N, C-alpha and C positions, 0 to 999 in steps of 0.2 A: 218186415224188412223195409228200410227206408228207400223211398223213391222220390226224387225231387219233383217240383212242378214242371220241370222240362218234359216230364212224361205227360203227353196229351192224347186226345181221343184218336188213337190209331191202334189197331190190334196187330201186334208184331209177331208174325208166325215164323218160328225157327224150324225149318224142315229137318226131320230126322232126330229131333231131341225128345227126350222122355216127356211123359204127360205133364209132370209138375213144372217143366220148363217151357211147355209148348206155347203158352200165352202169358204175356205180362199184362198187369192190370190196366184198365182204362182209367184215365183221369181227364176230366173236361176242364180246359181253361181256354181263354181266347189267345190267339197268337197266329203268326204267319206260318211257322213251322210246326207241323203236327207229327209227333213221334213218341216212342216209348223207350225208356231205359230197359234193356232186356233183363230178365230175371237171373241170368247167369253172371251178371256183374256182381262183384264181391260185396257182401254186406260188411263194410269196413267201418272201424272206429276212426279212420283217417289219421292214423299214426304212420307217417311215411316210412320210418325206419322199420317198424314192425311189419308193415305190409311188404316191403322189399325183402325182408328176411324170410317171411313166410313163402313168398314166391320162389326165392332161391332154394329153400328147403325142398321144394317140389320140382326143382329143375326148370323153373320158369323165370320170366322177367316181369317187371311191374309196368303196366300200362295205366296212365292217368289221363282220363278224359275230362276236359274243362269245357263246359257248354253253358247255355242260357235258354230261358223260356222263349218260345216263338222264333227260334233261329232256323232259317231255312237250310243253312249248310249243315247244322246239326241233324236236321231231319233227313237230309240226303245221306249223311253218314249212317244213320240207323235204318232208314227205310230202303236205301239202295245197297250200301255196302254190307251191312249186317243183316240183310235179308237173303244173302247168298250162303248156302250151306258150307262151301269150302272155306269161305272167309271166317264164318262163325266157328267151324270145327278147328281150324288152324289157330285162331285166337284163343279159344278155350284150352287147347292143348299146350300152348307155349307161353301164355300170359295170365296173370291175375289182373283183371280190369276193374278199376274203381272210378267213380264219378264225382266230380266237383262242380257245384253250381257257381258260376262266376259272380252271382249276386247273393249267394247263400250266406247264412249265419252260423252254420255248424262249425265246430272247432276243428282245426287242422293242426297237427304237430308236424312241422316240416323236418327235413333232414338235419338242420342245424339245432333242433330241439326247441325252436320257438313255436309257441302256440298262438294261433291267430285265426280269424274267421276265414271262411271260404273266399269272400270277396277280397279280404286283405291278402290272402295267399295268391290270388290271381294278380293283384296289383304288384306284389313283390316279384312275381315271375314275369311281369310285363306282358301280360296276355292282351294282345291287341285285337285278335280275331277269335271267333268261335266257329267250329270247334278247334281247340288246341289239344294236341295229343303229345304227351311226354312219356318217353320210355326210359326206365332206370334199371341199373343192375343192382345186385344185392348190397353194394356199398353206398348206394345213393348217387352214383355217378350218372349224369344225364347222357344217354347214349344217342338219342335222336329226338328232335322236336319237330312236329308238323304244325305249322301255323295256318290253319284253315282247312278247307275240304279238299281231299284227294279223291279222285274217281277210283272205282274198284281196282283197276289194274295197277295204278300207282300205289294205292293203299296196301294192297296185298304184297307188293314189292317191299314196302316199308316194314311190314310185319316180318317178312322173310329175312330182311337185312338184319334186324335186331335178333330174331330168334336163332339165326344161324351164326351169330357172333361175327358178322362180317365187318363190324367196325374195327376189328383188329387188322384187317388186311387191305381195305380200300375205303375212300370217302364215299358217302352215300350218293353224292351227285354222279359219280362215275358208275356206281352200281345201278342207279335208277335209269340212267341213259342207256345202259347196256341191256337191261332186262325188261324195261317197261316203256320203251319209246312207243308212241302212238303213230300209226300211219296217217298221213294227211295229203292234201293235194298241193302241188307246186313247191316253190322254194321259199326263200326268205321274203316276207312281205315288206313293202315300202309304203311310206306315207309322206305327203307333202310337208307335214309339220315336223318331221324328223330332221334334225340338224345333219349336215353332211360331214363326212370325214375330211380332214383329220380331226380327231376328237381331243380338244383341250377343255376339260370339264371343270377347270378352276372358275371361281366366281366371275360372272360376266358383268358388264356395265352397260345399261342399268341392270342391277342385280335382280334375278328371278330365281326362285327355287328350281332345282334340277330334278327331272324325272328320267331315270335310265331304265329302259326296257330291255332286259336280256331275253333274246329269242334264239331260235334256230330254224333251219329248214326242216320241212316234213314234220311239223308240230301242230297237232290238232288243236291244242289250247291256244296257240298263236293265231291259228286260223279263226277261231271263235272271237278272239280279242279284236282282230281287224274287221271281220265281217259283221260282228254284232255290236260290241262295245264301242268301237271307234266310229260307228255309223250313227250313233245317237247324237242329236244336236246338243244336248246337255253335256255330253262328254267333250265335244269339240270346244264348247265355251270354256270349260275348265282347263283344257289343254292350252288355251291362249295365255293363261296366267303362269305358265311354266316354260322353262327350257326343256325340250323333249329330245332324247337321244335313243337310238336303237343300237344295241351292241349284239353282235353275233357271238353267242355264248362260247362257242368252241373255236373261234377264229384266232389268228395271230395278229389281228389288226392292232396297230399301236394306239395306246390311250394314255393321255395325261389325266390322272384321277383328280377328284376334287381337292385332295391334299397335296397335289403336285408331283406324285410319283409317276414314273414313266414305265409302263408295263404293257403286256399284250392283253387283249380282251379276255382270253382264256385264263391267264394268270390272275387277272383282277377278279373275274368271276369265282375262281377257286378261293382267293383270299376272302371274298365276301360269303363263301359257302353257299353259292347259288346252286341249289339242287333240283329245282323245278323250273320248267319253262312253260309259259313266260313268267318271269319274275320282274317286278318293277320296284326299283329302289329309289326313294325320294331323299334328296339332300337339300339342306338350307345352310347357307354360310359355311359350306364345305363339310358339314357333318350330317350323317345319316339321321333322318327323322323317323321314318317308318318304311316298311316294305310290304309288297303284296307277293306272296310266294305260294299261292294255291288258287283254286278256281274261285273267282269272284264275278258276280253279275254287274251290270252297268251301274246301278245306283250306288253300290259299294265302292266301285272304282272312282266314280265321280266324287263320292264323299271323301275318299282318301286324298284326292287332288285338292279339294276344297280345304280340308284339314291342314294341309301343308301350305298351299298358296295364300290362304287367309291369315296364316300365323296363329290359327286357333290352337295348335299343338303347344304353344308357349303358355297359353292360359288354361287349357283343359288337358291334363295329362291322360285322361281316359278317352281313347278313341270311341269306345262303345257309348259313352255318355254323349259325346259330340254327335255321333251319327243318329242317336235317338232324338236329340234336340233338333238336328237338321231336318229329319223326317217330319217332325211336328210342325216346324216353321213352314215347310213346303206345303203340307196339307192345309194349314191355316190360310195360306195364300192361294188356295185353290189348285195347287199342282198335285196331280195324282202321284203316289209313290208306290211302285211295285218292286219289292225287295228281291224278287226272283226273275227279273227281266234283264 
């Protein structure tokens, strides 16, 4: 059975699973994230239509995981989320799960019938962050996309949303807010670098790229953003290169969007399909460049800011290649790089 080099030296124990599935093999490579692709993932020929049809025939849906070697967020997905029996049991019952290596060379036949390499498949789907999780129905329709790491509570909610066919009745962002909101202390956080209302987000003079942070009160992820990420000197240096705005995701605050539309904050968040808080959406010249809509640590947030503020996105379409090069440059300059801080 194929297991990519994303599987590294960690013994992944799945409680309550039969002896043949109890341990996935160990593979030793260097990298920041150490994890193993579990043995219950499907041994697929990576024909998306065929995989979706086989899942449907069993009353399941198709889960496509796209990851990479040494990815700490991929490690969190497998070592934290998929180490919990109820998540594993639920996933195996309701989904066929397959793995795609973002930099791999295996052939993938996508839903359009095109055959391309794993890395070309990731490029075609505009995979910015790993892990990216894609959920499909039997007709190949994308039901939900998770760009980055969700903690177990939010991830289990995403599994339930797709398995229970909830896409037919409500947007994911409403469902997630209702069933998986996390308790936190205090209300909406404020920062001196946030622009004050009223919010007119059309291009400023002199022009700077725009970073819009969608947040809410009683949000544990927002608390981490402010108490950890925004306290880093390197983060503050990057923020100086941007217009920075905080939007209360569920409020009726008036907003003039980058394209000049006049809407409420909540309506704009709905239009942008903001399902996770905090979400940061970055614009340049009125157009969205990239967004952060899952848990990211300080170095990755700083790298996204640099990617946009420097204009590197215009020269390097792959954020993953940019962040690797940036880490190398910093290390060569004597700056320590901790991907999980």
